[in-house]
C-alpha positions in Angstrom: -61.5 26.5 99.9 -58.9 29.1 101.3 -56.9 26.5 103.1 -55.9 24.7 99.8 -55.0 27.5 97.8 -53.0 28.6 100.9 -51.4 24.9 101.2 -50.5 24.9 97.5 -48.9 28.3 97.6 -46.5 27.1 100.2 -46.0 24.3 99.0 -45.3 25.7 95.4 -42.7 28.3 97.1 -41.1 25.5 99.3 -40.2 23.6 95.9 -39.2 27.0 94.3 -36.8 27.3 97.4 -35.5 23.8 97.2 -35.0 24.1 93.4 -32.8 27.1 93.9 -30.5 25.7 96.5 -29.6 22.9 94.1 -25.9 23.1 92.3 -26.2 23.3 88.4 -26.5 20.5 86.7 -23.5 19.0 85.4 -22.6 19.2 81.5 -21.5 16.6 79.1 -20.2 13.1 80.2 -17.5 12.7 83.2 -14.6 12.0 80.3 -15.7 15.3 78.3 -15.7 17.0 81.9 -12.2 15.8 82.3 -11.3 17.2 79.1 -12.9 20.6 78.9 -12.6 22.6 81.6 -15.6 25.0 80.3 -17.9 22.3 81.4 -19.7 22.7 84.5 -18.6 20.2 87.5 -19.9 19.8 90.7 -17.2 17.5 91.6 -14.8 18.9 93.7 -11.7 16.5 93.2 -12.7 16.9 89.0 -12.5 20.3 89.8 -9.1 20.7 91.5 -7.9 18.3 88.7 -8.8 20.6 85.7 -7.1 23.7 87.7 -3.7 21.8 87.9 -4.0 20.8 84.3 -5.5 23.8 82.8 -5.4 26.5 85.4 -9.2 27.0 85.0 -12.4 24.8 85.6 -16.0 25.9 85.7 -17.5 24.9 89.2 -21.1 25.0 90.2 -21.5 27.1 87.4 -18.5 29.8 88.1 -15.5 29.7 86.3 -12.0 29.7 88.7 -8.7 30.6 87.3 -5.3 30.0 88.5 -3.3 33.2 87.7 0.3 33.7 86.6 1.8 34.0 90.5 -0.4 30.9 91.3 -3.4 32.8 92.8 -6.7 31.2 92.6 -9.8 33.6 91.4 -13.0 34.0 90.0 -15.0 37.0 88.2 -18.0 38.4 90.0 -20.0 41.5 88.4 -16.6 42.4 86.2 -14.2 42.1 88.9 -11.4 39.8 89.8 -12.2 38.1 93.4 -9.1 36.3 94.9 -9.6 33.2 97.3 
């Protein structure tokens, strides 16, 4: 009986670990994501298009920006992180 609970615990931990590695879900339809850079996308090409058009884009849960001098950055813990 103890073996069953250990296996169940191991499977549960593996599922939680795998779910934590998945990117956040995309928001809205493809057309809505093309026209609204604040909606999350996991598509690198669409992310780059939105950066070129709007100078900002939410990609895999993080909002990226292009600064006035052309530098790429995002915020982490309230600080700008340049790429």
